[in-house]
C-alpha positions as CSV (number, residue, x, y, z in Angstrom):
1,M,-185.8,-139.6,-88.6
2,L,-188.0,-140.7,-85.7
3,I,-189.3,-144.2,-85.7
4,K,-192.2,-144.7,-83.4
5,D,-192.7,-148.4,-84.1
6,P,-190.2,-150.5,-82.1
7,V,-190.7,-153.5,-84.5
8,Q,-189.8,-151.4,-87.5
9,A,-186.9,-149.9,-85.6
10,S,-185.6,-153.4,-84.7
11,E,-186.0,-154.6,-88.3
12,K,-184.1,-151.6,-89.6
13,L,-181.3,-152.0,-87.0
14,Y,-181.0,-155.7,-87.9
15,K,-180.7,-154.9,-91.6
16,T,-178.1,-152.3,-90.9
17,V,-176.0,-154.6,-88.8
18,E,-176.4,-157.4,-91.3
19,E,-175.0,-155.2,-94.1
20,A,-172.1,-154.1,-91.8
21,V,-171.2,-157.7,-91.1
22,K,-171.3,-158.5,-94.8
23,A,-169.0,-155.5,-95.6
24,M,-166.6,-156.5,-92.9
25,A,-166.5,-160.1,-94.2
26,I,-165.7,-158.9,-97.7
27,A,-163.0,-156.6,-96.4
28,L,-161.4,-159.3,-94.3
29,N,-161.5,-161.8,-97.1
30,I,-159.8,-159.4,-99.5
31,E,-157.1,-158.6,-96.9
32,K,-156.5,-162.3,-96.4
33,L,-156.4,-162.9,-100.1
34,T,-153.7,-160.2,-100.4
35,D,-151.7,-161.8,-97.7
36,V,-151.9,-165.2,-99.4
37,E,-150.8,-163.7,-102.7
38,K,-147.8,-162.0,-101.1
39,M,-146.7,-165.4,-99.7
40,G,-147.0,-166.9,-103.2
41,R,-149.8,-169.3,-102.5
């Protein structure tokens, strides 16, 4: 896909990065939760 409008490209990139950060935050929280459960807390 070729995007000729730099503003649209920036918005799409921002949205993609935002979703990636959300996914990483969820993954890290789940991992931390598992660690806490293993420690019995």
